[in-house]
C-alpha atoms as an extended CHARMM CRD file, in Angstrom:
* protein
*
       294  EXT
         1         1  GLU       CA            105.9330000000      -76.2590000000       -9.5490000000  PROA      1               0.0000000000
         2         2  VAL       CA            104.7010000000      -77.4110000000       -6.2190000000  PROA      2               0.0000000000
         3         3  SER       CA            107.1090000000      -80.1750000000       -5.8450000000  PROA      3               0.0000000000
         4         4  GLN       CA            109.8950000000      -77.5220000000       -6.1270000000  PROA      4               0.0000000000
         5         5  LYS       CA            108.7800000000      -74.8360000000       -3.6160000000  PROA      5               0.0000000000
         6         6  ARG       CA            107.8260000000      -77.3700000000       -1.2410000000  PROA      6               0.0000000000
         7         7  GLU       CA            111.2770000000      -78.8070000000       -1.2490000000  PROA      7               0.0000000000
         8         8  ASP       CA            112.7960000000      -74.9390000000       -1.0650000000  PROA      8               0.0000000000
         9         9  ALA       CA            110.9620000000      -74.4910000000        1.9080000000  PROA      9               0.0000000000
        10        10  VAL       CA            111.9620000000      -77.6290000000        3.1230000000  PROA      10              0.0000000000
        11        11  GLN       CA            115.9010000000      -76.5050000000        2.7930000000  PROA      11              0.0000000000
        12        12  ASP       CA            115.3680000000      -72.9820000000        4.4720000000  PROA      12              0.0000000000
        13        13  PHE       CA            113.9970000000      -74.8470000000        7.2540000000  PROA      13              0.0000000000
        14        14  ILE       CA            116.9300000000      -77.0540000000        7.5140000000  PROA      14              0.0000000000
        15        15  ASN       CA            119.6550000000      -74.0060000000        7.1180000000  PROA      15              0.0000000000
        16        16  HSD       CA            117.5940000000      -72.0980000000        9.8070000000  PROA      16              0.0000000000
        17        17  LYS       CA            118.0550000000      -75.1290000000       12.1670000000  PROA      17              0.0000000000
        18        18  ALA       CA            121.3900000000      -75.3780000000       10.8870000000  PROA      18              0.0000000000
        19        19  ALA       CA            122.2670000000      -71.5230000000       12.0240000000  PROA      19              0.0000000000
        20        20  ASN       CA            120.2620000000      -71.8710000000       15.4050000000  PROA      20              0.0000000000
        21        21  LEU       CA            122.1680000000      -74.8550000000       16.2360000000  PROA      21              0.0000000000
        22        22  LYS       CA            125.6350000000      -73.1810000000       15.1280000000  PROA      22              0.0000000000
        23        23  LEU       CA            124.1780000000      -69.7540000000       17.3850000000  PROA      23              0.0000000000
        24        24  GLU       CA            123.9190000000      -72.1670000000       20.5600000000  PROA      24              0.0000000000
        25        25  ILE       CA            126.6110000000      -73.7910000000       20.3380000000  PROA      25              0.0000000000
        26        26  GLU       CA            128.3360000000      -70.9860000000       19.6330000000  PROA      26              0.0000000000
        27        27  SER       CA            126.6650000000      -69.1950000000       23.2680000000  PROA      27              0.0000000000
        28        28  SER       CA            127.4480000000      -72.6260000000       25.1760000000  PROA      28              0.0000000000
        29        29  PRO       CA            129.4740000000      -72.3880000000       28.3590000000  PROA      29              0.0000000000
        30        30  LEU       CA            131.3680000000      -75.1220000000       27.0480000000  PROA      30              0.0000000000
        31        31  HSD       CA            132.1720000000      -72.8850000000       23.6380000000  PROA      31              0.0000000000
        32        32  ALA       CA            132.4980000000      -69.0460000000       25.4630000000  PROA      32              0.0000000000
        33        33  GLY       CA            134.4700000000      -70.6710000000       28.5250000000  PROA      33              0.0000000000
        34        34  GLY       CA            133.3530000000      -72.3120000000       31.7110000000  PROA      34              0.0000000000
        35        35  PRO       CA            134.3530000000      -75.1000000000       33.8050000000  PROA      35              0.0000000000
        36        36  SER       CA            138.2610000000      -76.7940000000       32.5600000000  PROA      36              0.0000000000
        37        37  ALA       CA            138.1400000000      -79.7880000000       30.8010000000  PROA      37              0.0000000000
        38        38  ALA       CA            139.7980000000      -81.7090000000       33.7310000000  PROA      38              0.0000000000
        39        39  SER       CA            137.0040000000      -80.7920000000       35.8560000000  PROA      39              0.0000000000
        40        40  VAL       CA            134.2500000000      -81.8470000000       32.6380000000  PROA      40              0.0000000000
        41        41  VAL       CA            136.3670000000      -84.8360000000       32.1700000000  PROA      41              0.0000000000
        42        42  SER       CA            136.2230000000      -85.5710000000       35.9240000000  PROA      42              0.0000000000
        43        43  GLU       CA            132.3700000000      -85.5960000000       36.0160000000  PROA      43              0.0000000000
        44        44  CYS       CA            131.1340000000      -87.5220000000       33.9990000000  PROA      44              0.0000000000
        45        45  SER       CA            133.1410000000      -88.9280000000       30.7170000000  PROA      45              0.0000000000
        46        46  VAL       CA            133.6370000000      -87.4590000000       26.8950000000  PROA      46              0.0000000000
        47        47  SER       CA            132.1380000000      -90.1850000000       25.1880000000  PROA      47              0.0000000000
        48        48  SER       CA            128.6340000000      -89.6690000000       27.4190000000  PROA      48              0.0000000000
        49        49  LEU       CA            127.9930000000      -85.7390000000       26.0230000000  PROA      49              0.0000000000
        50        50  PRO       CA            126.8670000000      -85.9460000000       22.4880000000  PROA      50              0.0000000000
        51        51  SER       CA            129.0120000000      -83.7780000000       20.5030000000  PROA      51              0.0000000000
        52        52  ASP       CA            127.4030000000      -80.7640000000       18.7430000000  PROA      52              0.0000000000
        53        53  ALA       CA            128.3280000000      -82.4440000000       15.3230000000  PROA      53              0.0000000000
        54        54  HSD       CA            126.7010000000      -85.0960000000       16.0800000000  PROA      54              0.0000000000
        55        55  ARG       CA            123.1090000000      -83.8910000000       17.0760000000  PROA      55              0.0000000000
        56        56  LEU       CA            123.4070000000      -81.1340000000       13.7220000000  PROA      56              0.0000000000
        57        57  ASP       CA            124.0090000000      -84.7190000000       11.8930000000  PROA      57              0.0000000000
        58        58  LEU       CA            120.8520000000      -86.4480000000       13.7070000000  PROA      58              0.0000000000
        59        59  ASP       CA            118.6620000000      -83.2640000000       13.6040000000  PROA      59              0.0000000000
        60        60  TYR       CA            119.7100000000      -82.7680000000        9.6440000000  PROA      60              0.0000000000
        61        61  SER       CA            119.0010000000      -87.2390000000        8.6440000000  PROA      61              0.0000000000
        62        62  ARG       CA            115.6620000000      -86.8240000000       10.5100000000  PROA      62              0.0000000000
        63        63  LEU       CA            115.0560000000      -83.4390000000        8.3170000000  PROA      63              0.0000000000
        64        64  ARG       CA            116.1440000000      -85.1630000000        5.0990000000  PROA      64              0.0000000000
        65        65  ALA       CA            114.2110000000      -88.5440000000        6.1730000000  PROA      65              0.0000000000
        66        66  GLU       CA            110.7580000000      -85.8360000000        6.6430000000  PROA      66              0.0000000000
        67        67  HSD       CA            111.2700000000      -84.4640000000        3.3730000000  PROA      67              0.0000000000
        68        68  ARG       CA            111.2090000000      -87.2470000000        1.5180000000  PROA      68              0.0000000000
        69        69  LYS       CA            108.0620000000      -88.8790000000        3.0200000000  PROA      69              0.0000000000
        70        70  LEU       CA            106.6690000000      -85.7760000000        2.0470000000  PROA      70              0.0000000000
        71        71  GLN       CA            107.9070000000      -86.0990000000       -1.4230000000  PROA      71              0.0000000000
        72        72  ARG       CA            106.3630000000      -89.6910000000       -1.5630000000  PROA      72              0.0000000000
        73        73  HSD       CA            102.8480000000      -87.8570000000        0.0390000000  PROA      73              0.0000000000
        74        74  LEU       CA            102.6320000000      -85.4890000000       -2.1460000000  PROA      74              0.0000000000
        75        75  GLU       CA            103.5460000000      -87.5890000000       -5.4740000000  PROA      75              0.0000000000
        76        76  ALA       CA            101.0870000000      -89.9710000000       -4.0780000000  PROA      76              0.0000000000
        77        77  SER       CA             98.3070000000      -87.0480000000       -4.0630000000  PROA      77              0.0000000000
        78        78  GLN       CA             99.6780000000      -86.1030000000       -7.1460000000  PROA      78              0.0000000000
        79        79  PHE       CA             98.8370000000      -89.2080000000       -9.1790000000  PROA      79              0.0000000000
        80        80  PHE       CA             95.6940000000      -90.0320000000       -7.4140000000  PROA      80              0.0000000000
        81        81  LEU       CA             94.5880000000      -86.4290000000       -8.0970000000  PROA      81              0.0000000000
        82        82  ALA       CA             95.1890000000      -86.9650000000      -11.8800000000  PROA      82              0.0000000000
        83        83  VAL       CA             93.5100000000      -90.8950000000      -12.0360000000  PROA      83              0.0000000000
        84        84  ARG       CA             90.1650000000      -88.2790000000      -10.2280000000  PROA      84              0.0000000000
        85        85  HSD       CA             90.4340000000      -85.7410000000      -13.0170000000  PROA      85              0.0000000000
        86        86  ASP       CA             90.8650000000      -87.9190000000      -15.8080000000  PROA      86              0.0000000000
        87        87  ARG       CA             87.5380000000      -89.5640000000      -14.7740000000  PROA      87              0.0000000000
        88        88  TYR       CA             85.2560000000      -86.5800000000      -15.4260000000  PROA      88              0.0000000000
        89        89  ARG       CA             87.1410000000      -85.4560000000      -18.7390000000  PROA      89              0.0000000000
        90        90  ALA       CA             87.8070000000      -87.4250000000      -21.9080000000  PROA      90              0.0000000000
        91        91  PRO       CA             91.2090000000      -88.2820000000      -22.8060000000  PROA      91              0.0000000000
        92        92  GLU       CA             92.7220000000      -87.1680000000      -26.2350000000  PROA      92              0.0000000000
        93        93  VAL       CA             91.2690000000      -89.9180000000      -28.6680000000  PROA      93              0.0000000000
        94        94  LYS       CA             95.0760000000      -91.1690000000      -29.5120000000  PROA      94              0.0000000000
        95        95  GLU       CA             95.4770000000      -91.7730000000      -25.6870000000  PROA      95              0.0000000000
        96        96  ALA       CA             92.2360000000      -93.1310000000      -25.2050000000  PROA      96              0.0000000000
        97        97  VAL       CA             92.6950000000      -96.2720000000      -28.0480000000  PROA      97              0.0000000000
        98        98  ARG       CA             96.1260000000      -96.3640000000      -26.7870000000  PROA      98              0.0000000000
        99        99  ARG       CA             94.4680000000      -97.6070000000      -23.4580000000  PROA      99              0.0000000000
       100       100  LEU       CA             92.1780000000      -99.9720000000      -24.8800000000  PROA      100             0.0000000000
       101       101  LEU       CA             95.3350000000     -101.7570000000      -26.2230000000  PROA      101             0.0000000000
       102       102  LYS       CA             97.0460000000     -101.8960000000      -23.5870000000  PROA      102             0.0000000000
       103       103  GLY       CA             93.7220000000     -103.2580000000      -21.5920000000  PROA      103             0.0000000000
       104       104  ASP       CA             93.0470000000     -100.1910000000      -19.4210000000  PROA      104             0.0000000000
       105       105  PRO       CA             89.8720000000      -98.6880000000      -18.6140000000  PROA      105             0.0000000000
       106       106  VAL       CA             88.4130000000      -95.8540000000      -20.3330000000  PROA      106             0.0000000000
       107       107  SER       CA             85.1160000000      -94.1260000000      -20.7470000000  PROA      107             0.0000000000
       108       108  LEU       CA             84.4610000000      -93.5890000000      -24.0920000000  PROA      108             0.0000000000
       109       109  GLU       CA             80.8810000000      -91.9230000000      -22.9840000000  PROA      109             0.0000000000
       110       110  TRP       CA             82.5920000000      -88.7410000000      -22.7590000000  PROA      110             0.0000000000
       111       111  TYR       CA             82.8110000000      -88.8250000000      -26.5540000000  PROA      111             0.0000000000
       112       112  ARG       CA             79.2930000000      -86.9140000000      -26.9900000000  PROA      112             0.0000000000
       113       113  SER       CA             79.6700000000      -85.1710000000      -30.6290000000  PROA      113             0.0000000000
       114       114  LYS       CA             79.8140000000      -87.2080000000      -33.5880000000  PROA      114             0.0000000000
       115       115  GLU       CA             82.9500000000      -84.6400000000      -34.2840000000  PROA      115             0.0000000000
       116       116  GLU       CA             84.6570000000      -86.4820000000      -31.1280000000  PROA      116             0.0000000000
       117       117  LYS       CA             83.4800000000      -89.8720000000      -32.2090000000  PROA      117             0.0000000000
       118       118  VAL       CA             84.5470000000      -89.9090000000      -35.8540000000  PROA      118             0.0000000000
       119       119  GLN       CA             87.8100000000      -88.6590000000      -34.4380000000  PROA      119             0.0000000000
       120       120  LEU       CA             88.1370000000      -91.8560000000      -32.2320000000  PROA      120             0.0000000000
       121       121  LEU       CA             87.5370000000      -94.1420000000      -34.9490000000  PROA      121             0.0000000000
       122       122  ASP       CA             90.1350000000      -92.1770000000      -37.4470000000  PROA      122             0.0000000000
       123       123  ALA       CA             92.6310000000      -92.8330000000      -34.6830000000  PROA      123             0.0000000000
       124       124  ALA       CA             91.4620000000      -96.3760000000      -34.0450000000  PROA      124             0.0000000000
       125       125  ILE       CA             91.9750000000      -97.2170000000      -37.9120000000  PROA      125             0.0000000000
       126       126  ASP       CA             95.5380000000      -95.2180000000      -38.2040000000  PROA      126             0.0000000000
       127       127  ILE       CA             97.0490000000      -95.8930000000      -34.4950000000  PROA      127             0.0000000000
       128       128  VAL       CA             97.1130000000     -100.0010000000      -34.9170000000  PROA      128             0.0000000000
       129       129  ASP       CA             97.6610000000     -102.5470000000      -37.9070000000  PROA      129             0.0000000000
       130       130  GLY       CA             93.9320000000     -104.4140000000      -39.2080000000  PROA      130             0.0000000000
       131       131  ASN       CA             93.9000000000     -107.6170000000      -36.6300000000  PROA      131             0.0000000000
       132       132  VAL       CA             94.1930000000     -105.1850000000      -33.8230000000  PROA      132             0.0000000000
       133       133  ILE       CA             91.5600000000     -102.5260000000      -35.6640000000  PROA      133             0.0000000000
       134       134  LEU       CA             88.6700000000     -105.5930000000      -35.3320000000  PROA      134             0.0000000000
       135       135  ALA       CA             89.3660000000     -106.2140000000      -31.8500000000  PROA      135             0.0000000000
       136       136  VAL       CA             89.1940000000     -102.6010000000      -30.8190000000  PROA      136             0.0000000000
       137       137  SER       CA             86.7450000000     -101.4290000000      -33.2900000000  PROA      137             0.0000000000
       138       138  ARG       CA             83.9360000000     -104.7540000000      -32.1670000000  PROA      138             0.0000000000
       139       139  ALA       CA             84.6180000000     -104.6690000000      -28.2900000000  PROA      139             0.0000000000
       140       140  PHE       CA             84.7630000000     -100.8130000000      -28.3610000000  PROA      140             0.0000000000
       141       141  VAL       CA             84.7420000000      -98.1270000000      -31.1930000000  PROA      141             0.0000000000
       142       142  VAL       CA             82.3660000000      -99.1030000000      -33.9090000000  PROA      142             0.0000000000
       143       143  LEU       CA             79.9210000000     -100.4130000000      -31.8110000000  PROA      143             0.0000000000
       144       144  PHE       CA             80.0540000000      -97.2560000000      -29.2860000000  PROA      144             0.0000000000
       145       145  LEU       CA             79.2010000000      -95.8630000000      -32.1450000000  PROA      145             0.0000000000
       146       146  LYS       CA             76.6430000000      -97.8920000000      -33.2180000000  PROA      146             0.0000000000
       147       147  ASN       CA             74.8830000000      -97.6280000000      -29.7300000000  PROA      147             0.0000000000
       148       148  THR       CA             75.2320000000      -94.0650000000      -29.6730000000  PROA      148             0.0000000000
       149       149  LEU       CA             74.6750000000      -92.6570000000      -33.2160000000  PROA      149             0.0000000000
       150       150  MET       CA             71.4180000000      -92.4440000000      -35.2710000000  PROA      150             0.0000000000
       151       151  ASP       CA             71.0010000000      -95.4990000000      -37.3300000000  PROA      151             0.0000000000
       152       152  SER       CA             71.3640000000      -93.3880000000      -40.3570000000  PROA      152             0.0000000000
       153       153  ILE       CA             74.7210000000      -91.7860000000      -39.0100000000  PROA      153             0.0000000000
       154       154  PHE       CA             76.3650000000      -94.1280000000      -38.6320000000  PROA      154             0.0000000000
       155       155  ARG       CA             75.5890000000      -96.2090000000      -41.9050000000  PROA      155             0.0000000000
       156       156  ASP       CA             76.7750000000      -92.8950000000      -43.7720000000  PROA      156             0.0000000000
       157       157  LEU       CA             80.1580000000      -93.3850000000      -40.8480000000  PROA      157             0.0000000000
       158       158  LEU       CA             80.2640000000      -96.9190000000      -42.6050000000  PROA      158             0.0000000000
       159       159  LEU       CA             80.4710000000      -95.7560000000      -46.4840000000  PROA      159             0.0000000000
       160       160  ARG       CA             82.9020000000      -93.1880000000      -45.5560000000  PROA      160             0.0000000000
       161       161  LYS       CA             84.6910000000      -95.5050000000      -43.6570000000  PROA      161             0.0000000000
       162       162  PRO       CA             85.3910000000      -99.0870000000      -45.0800000000  PROA      162             0.0000000000
       163       163  GLN       CA             87.6280000000     -100.1840000000      -42.8000000000  PROA      163             0.0000000000
       164       164  ALA       CA             85.4080000000      -99.1430000000      -40.1660000000  PROA      164             0.0000000000
       165       165  ALA       CA             82.6700000000     -101.0440000000      -42.0770000000  PROA      165             0.0000000000
       166       166  GLU       CA             84.6830000000     -104.2940000000      -42.9720000000  PROA      166             0.0000000000
       167       167  GLU       CA             85.5300000000     -104.8030000000      -39.2850000000  PROA      167             0.0000000000
       168       168  TYR       CA             82.0490000000     -104.2840000000      -38.0270000000  PROA      168             0.0000000000
       169       169  ILE       CA             80.8940000000     -106.6820000000      -40.8270000000  PROA      169             0.0000000000
       170       170  SER       CA             83.4320000000     -109.1790000000      -39.5920000000  PROA      170             0.0000000000
       171       171  TYR       CA             81.9290000000     -108.6690000000      -35.8930000000  PROA      171             0.0000000000
       172       172  LEU       CA             78.1140000000     -109.6280000000      -37.6210000000  PROA      172             0.0000000000
       173       173  LYS       CA             79.5700000000     -112.5480000000      -39.0930000000  PROA      173             0.0000000000
       174       174  ILE       CA             81.3920000000     -113.5240000000      -35.7450000000  PROA      174             0.0000000000
       175       175  THR       CA             77.8720000000     -112.9340000000      -33.6220000000  PROA      175             0.0000000000
       176       176  ARG       CA             76.5640000000     -114.4740000000      -36.3500000000  PROA      176             0.0000000000
       177       177  ASP       CA             73.6480000000     -111.4960000000      -36.6610000000  PROA      177             0.0000000000
       178       178  TYR       CA             72.3440000000     -112.0220000000      -39.9840000000  PROA      178             0.0000000000
       179       179  ASP       CA             69.2930000000     -109.9290000000      -40.2080000000  PROA      179             0.0000000000
       180       180  GLU       CA             71.5740000000     -106.4900000000      -39.0760000000  PROA      180             0.0000000000
       181       181  LEU       CA             74.0450000000     -108.1860000000      -41.2030000000  PROA      181             0.0000000000
       182       182  THR       CA             71.9890000000     -108.0560000000      -44.5710000000  PROA      182             0.0000000000
       183       183  THR       CA             70.5570000000     -105.2530000000      -43.3320000000  PROA      183             0.0000000000
       184       184  THR       CA             73.8780000000     -103.8030000000      -43.2420000000  PROA      184             0.0000000000
       185       185  LEU       CA             75.0630000000     -104.7680000000      -46.7630000000  PROA      185             0.0000000000
       186       186  PHE       CA             72.1900000000     -103.9140000000      -48.1130000000  PROA      186             0.0000000000
       187       187  ALA       CA             73.0170000000     -100.1040000000      -46.8100000000  PROA      187             0.0000000000
       188       188  LEU       CA             76.5790000000     -100.4160000000      -48.1270000000  PROA      188             0.0000000000
       189       189  GLY       CA             75.1790000000     -101.5420000000      -51.4920000000  PROA      189             0.0000000000
       190       190  ARG       CA             76.7120000000     -104.7130000000      -51.7360000000  PROA      190             0.0000000000
       191       191  ASN       CA             73.3100000000     -106.5830000000      -52.6850000000  PROA      191             0.0000000000
       192       192  ALA       CA             75.2420000000     -109.3440000000      -53.8520000000  PROA      192             0.0000000000
       193       193  ASP       CA             76.7440000000     -110.5020000000      -50.6380000000  PROA      193             0.0000000000
       194       194  ALA       CA             74.0050000000     -109.4760000000      -49.0730000000  PROA      194             0.0000000000
       195       195  ALA       CA             71.6530000000     -111.5370000000      -51.1160000000  PROA      195             0.0000000000
       196       196  MET       CA             74.1750000000     -114.5940000000      -50.6330000000  PROA      196             0.0000000000
       197       197  ILE       CA             73.9970000000     -114.0110000000      -46.2440000000  PROA      197             0.0000000000
       198       198  GLU       CA             70.1750000000     -114.4750000000      -46.8050000000  PROA      198             0.0000000000
       199       199  PHE       CA             70.2030000000     -117.6530000000      -48.6870000000  PROA      199             0.0000000000
       200       200  SER       CA             72.6330000000     -119.1760000000      -46.8790000000  PROA      200             0.0000000000
       201       201  ALA       CA             70.7330000000     -118.1670000000      -44.0000000000  PROA      201             0.0000000000
       202       202  ALA       CA             67.3570000000     -119.7880000000      -45.8110000000  PROA      202             0.0000000000
       203       203  ILE       CA             68.9550000000     -122.8190000000      -46.4620000000  PROA      203             0.0000000000
       204       204  ARG       CA             69.5150000000     -123.7640000000      -43.3250000000  PROA      204             0.0000000000
       205       205  HSD       CA             66.1880000000     -124.0280000000      -41.8460000000  PROA      205             0.0000000000
       206       206  GLN       CA             65.2990000000     -127.7440000000      -40.6250000000  PROA      206             0.0000000000
       207       207  VAL       CA             61.8040000000     -127.7390000000      -41.4840000000  PROA      207             0.0000000000
       208       208  ALA       CA             61.3370000000     -128.2700000000      -45.6360000000  PROA      208             0.0000000000
       209       209  ASP       CA             57.8590000000     -125.6430000000      -45.5840000000  PROA      209             0.0000000000
       210       210  GLN       CA             60.3400000000     -123.1760000000      -43.7420000000  PROA      210             0.0000000000
       211       211  LYS       CA             63.1210000000     -123.0610000000      -45.4670000000  PROA      211             0.0000000000
       212       212  VAL       CA             60.9400000000     -122.7670000000      -48.4090000000  PROA      212             0.0000000000
       213       213  GLN       CA             59.1520000000     -119.5490000000      -47.4220000000  PROA      213             0.0000000000
       214       214  ALA       CA             62.6030000000     -118.3500000000      -46.4660000000  PROA      214             0.0000000000
       215       215  LEU       CA             63.4820000000     -119.2010000000      -50.5000000000  PROA      215             0.0000000000
       216       216  LYS       CA             60.6150000000     -116.9960000000      -51.6520000000  PROA      216             0.0000000000
       217       217  LYS       CA             61.3720000000     -114.2470000000      -49.3790000000  PROA      217             0.0000000000
       218       218  CYS       CA             65.0810000000     -114.0010000000      -50.5240000000  PROA      218             0.0000000000
       219       219  VAL       CA             63.8750000000     -114.0980000000      -53.9290000000  PROA      219             0.0000000000
       220       220  ARG       CA             61.9730000000     -111.0380000000      -53.5560000000  PROA      220             0.0000000000
       221       221  SER       CA             64.7020000000     -109.1910000000      -51.0070000000  PROA      221             0.0000000000
       222       222  GLY       CA             68.1680000000     -109.4290000000      -52.1950000000  PROA      222             0.0000000000
       223       223  PHE       CA             67.8230000000     -111.3600000000      -55.6840000000  PROA      223             0.0000000000
       224       224  SER       CA             65.4510000000     -108.8430000000      -56.9350000000  PROA      224             0.0000000000
       225       225  ASP       CA             68.1800000000     -106.9430000000      -58.1680000000  PROA      225             0.0000000000
       226       226  PRO       CA             67.9320000000     -106.9650000000      -62.0610000000  PROA      226             0.0000000000
       227       227  LEU       CA             71.8920000000     -107.6400000000      -61.8090000000  PROA      227             0.0000000000
       228       228  LEU       CA             71.2960000000     -110.7880000000      -59.7360000000  PROA      228             0.0000000000
       229       229  MET       CA             68.5700000000     -112.5090000000      -62.5230000000  PROA      229             0.0000000000
       230       230  PRO       CA             70.3540000000     -115.6060000000      -63.1100000000  PROA      230             0.0000000000
       231       231  GLU       CA             70.8240000000     -116.4390000000      -59.7630000000  PROA      231             0.0000000000
       232       232  ALA       CA             67.1040000000     -115.2110000000      -59.0440000000  PROA      232             0.0000000000
       233       233  ALA       CA             66.2420000000     -118.6080000000      -61.1310000000  PROA      233             0.0000000000
       234       234  VAL       CA             68.1570000000     -120.6450000000      -60.1170000000  PROA      234             0.0000000000
       235       235  VAL       CA             67.1790000000     -119.8780000000      -56.7420000000  PROA      235             0.0000000000
       236       236  ASN       CA             63.5670000000     -120.2630000000      -58.3200000000  PROA      236             0.0000000000
       237       237  ASP       CA             64.5030000000     -123.3490000000      -59.6060000000  PROA      237             0.0000000000
       238       238  TYR       CA             65.8460000000     -124.9730000000      -56.1540000000  PROA      238             0.0000000000
       239       239  ILE       CA             62.3300000000     -123.8680000000      -54.4990000000  PROA      239             0.0000000000
       240       240  GLY       CA             60.3940000000     -125.4940000000      -57.5850000000  PROA      240             0.0000000000
       241       241  LEU       CA             62.3840000000     -128.4770000000      -56.7060000000  PROA      241             0.0000000000
       242       242  LEU       CA             61.3970000000     -128.5390000000      -52.8040000000  PROA      242             0.0000000000
       243       243  GLU       CA             57.9430000000     -127.8210000000      -54.1100000000  PROA      243             0.0000000000
       244       244  GLN       CA             57.6580000000     -130.7180000000      -56.0200000000  PROA      244             0.0000000000
       245       245  GLN       CA             59.5360000000     -133.2720000000      -53.5080000000  PROA      245             0.0000000000
       246       246  LEU       CA             57.8970000000     -132.1570000000      -50.5130000000  PROA      246             0.0000000000
       247       247  PRO       CA             54.2810000000     -134.3990000000      -51.7650000000  PROA      247             0.0000000000
       248       248  ILE       CA             56.2380000000     -136.6890000000      -53.3000000000  PROA      248             0.0000000000
       249       249  ASN       CA             57.9560000000     -137.7520000000      -49.6770000000  PROA      249             0.0000000000
       250       250  VAL       CA             54.9710000000     -137.3830000000      -47.4530000000  PROA      250             0.0000000000
       251       251  ALA       CA             52.5890000000     -139.7090000000      -49.8650000000  PROA      251             0.0000000000
       252       252  ASP       CA             55.8880000000     -141.8490000000      -49.8800000000  PROA      252             0.0000000000
       253       253  ASP       CA             55.5580000000     -142.2770000000      -46.1640000000  PROA      253             0.0000000000
       254       254  GLN       CA             52.0220000000     -143.4560000000      -45.7380000000  PROA      254             0.0000000000
       255       255  SER       CA             52.5800000000     -146.1640000000      -49.5170000000  PROA      255             0.0000000000
       256       256  ARG       CA             52.1120000000     -149.8140000000      -49.2690000000  PROA      256             0.0000000000
       257       257  ASN       CA             53.5460000000     -149.5440000000      -52.4430000000  PROA      257             0.0000000000
       258       258  PRO       CA             55.8570000000     -153.0670000000      -52.8700000000  PROA      258             0.0000000000
       259       259  ALA       CA             59.2670000000     -151.3480000000      -53.8560000000  PROA      259             0.0000000000
       260       260  PHE       CA             59.3030000000     -150.1590000000      -50.7850000000  PROA      260             0.0000000000
       261       261  THR       CA             59.3540000000     -153.5570000000      -49.2820000000  PROA      261             0.0000000000
       262       262  ALA       CA             61.5240000000     -154.7530000000      -51.3260000000  PROA      262             0.0000000000
       263       263  PHE       CA             63.7180000000     -151.7370000000      -51.6960000000  PROA      263             0.0000000000
       264       264  PRO       CA             63.1510000000     -149.8790000000      -48.2610000000  PROA      264             0.0000000000
       265       265  LYS       CA             63.5970000000     -146.0180000000      -48.8290000000  PROA      265             0.0000000000
       266       266  ASN       CA             66.4830000000     -145.1470000000      -46.1540000000  PROA      266             0.0000000000
       267       267  ALA       CA             66.4410000000     -141.3090000000      -45.9270000000  PROA      267             0.0000000000
       268       268  SER       CA             63.7020000000     -138.7280000000      -46.6880000000  PROA      268             0.0000000000
       269       269  LEU       CA             63.5640000000     -137.3520000000      -50.7360000000  PROA      269             0.0000000000
       270       270  VAL       CA             63.4380000000     -133.7340000000      -49.7630000000  PROA      270             0.0000000000
       271       271  GLY       CA             66.6470000000     -131.1890000000      -50.3530000000  PROA      271             0.0000000000
       272       272  ARG       CA             68.1180000000     -134.5120000000      -52.5300000000  PROA      272             0.0000000000
       273       273  SER       CA             69.6700000000     -132.8970000000      -55.6010000000  PROA      273             0.0000000000
       274       274  VAL       CA             68.2480000000     -132.9940000000      -59.0470000000  PROA      274             0.0000000000
       275       275  ILE       CA             69.8010000000     -136.6820000000      -60.0630000000  PROA      275             0.0000000000
       276       276  ALA       CA             69.2160000000     -138.0300000000      -56.8860000000  PROA      276             0.0000000000
       277       277  THR       CA             65.5580000000     -136.9680000000      -57.5100000000  PROA      277             0.0000000000
       278       278  TYR       CA             65.4040000000     -138.6100000000      -60.9450000000  PROA      278             0.0000000000
       279       279  TYR       CA             66.7570000000     -141.7320000000      -59.5140000000  PROA      279             0.0000000000
       280       280  TYR       CA             64.3230000000     -141.5170000000      -56.3240000000  PROA      280             0.0000000000
       281       281  CYS       CA             61.7630000000     -141.2780000000      -58.7750000000  PROA      281             0.0000000000
       282       282  CYS       CA             62.4500000000     -144.0300000000      -61.2400000000  PROA      282             0.0000000000
       283       283  LEU       CA             63.0920000000     -146.7000000000      -58.1840000000  PROA      283             0.0000000000
       284       284  TYR       CA             59.5960000000     -145.5660000000      -56.7690000000  PROA      284             0.0000000000
       285       285  HSD       CA             57.2290000000     -144.1480000000      -59.2690000000  PROA      285             0.0000000000
       286       286  TYR       CA             58.5960000000     -145.4140000000      -62.8960000000  PROA      286             0.0000000000
       287       287  ASP       CA             54.9970000000     -146.5780000000      -63.3570000000  PROA      287             0.0000000000
       288       288  ASP       CA             53.2310000000     -142.8910000000      -61.9520000000  PROA      288             0.0000000000
       289       289  PRO       CA             52.3480000000     -140.4750000000      -64.5980000000  PROA      289             0.0000000000
       290       290  VAL       CA             52.2200000000     -137.6000000000      -62.6360000000  PROA      290             0.0000000000
       291       291  VAL       CA             55.2710000000     -138.2940000000      -61.0390000000  PROA      291             0.0000000000
       292       292  CYS       CA             56.7660000000     -138.6330000000      -64.5110000000  PROA      292             0.0000000000
       293       293  GLN       CA             55.1780000000     -135.8560000000      -65.3270000000  PROA      293             0.0000000000
       294       294  CYS       CA             56.1450000000     -133.8630000000      -62.6290000000  PROA      294             0.0000000000
């Protein structure tokens, strides 16, 4: 509307200028009478006087050029005003997600209410396929909600939005944030998955004593679910095996048993399988009643 008004004003100015030029031409001595054509030609050549039509064309061209310049300035001003306006208000949620997908800057801090944040998450889920949801949710939407919502509200939101929960879990696996991952899985009621994550983290300990303590913590935590009693029994057996291997390994490192000279020990006993442990004990401790009893 502003652009149309400006263009109309420029056109009115052009028409007014053309009318004045026409009036000036009609009132000039050359138009109303005066010196004859012969006398004018005798004083100067005809080509040296710019024609009124040529003057009118030049004025019109200058006005049109000025009009185009003003039009470009107006469009640039409107663009910068729109950009500045966007900086101080939240765009529509679908527009925000579209900008995120294009890599354009967008401030999510304008979405302050819980309802707006849920709408933003829904838009991220609905507008793209699963692979892109991961990138969007990981970098922007889900983590934004995690950092700006109360923990209980965020967990409840994950319960109601399975797709968002899966993307958040994938992100935690990639970043290896196992503490947050197990907490999230427990909150989602996925106790078996949480227990296995705890077990995987426990067995990665390189120090045997720390591994045993971490495994015992797993039994008290994730594997305390009655539905996981068979798995808990296996973990307890593994803990028992490690606790038997540890003192044997320490004693053998200081032992002068001739068997270690005849058959040098080339690896630690701790962490070996049951079969490997049985073979080791038969080789080095076949006559040790304590070890045989174990």
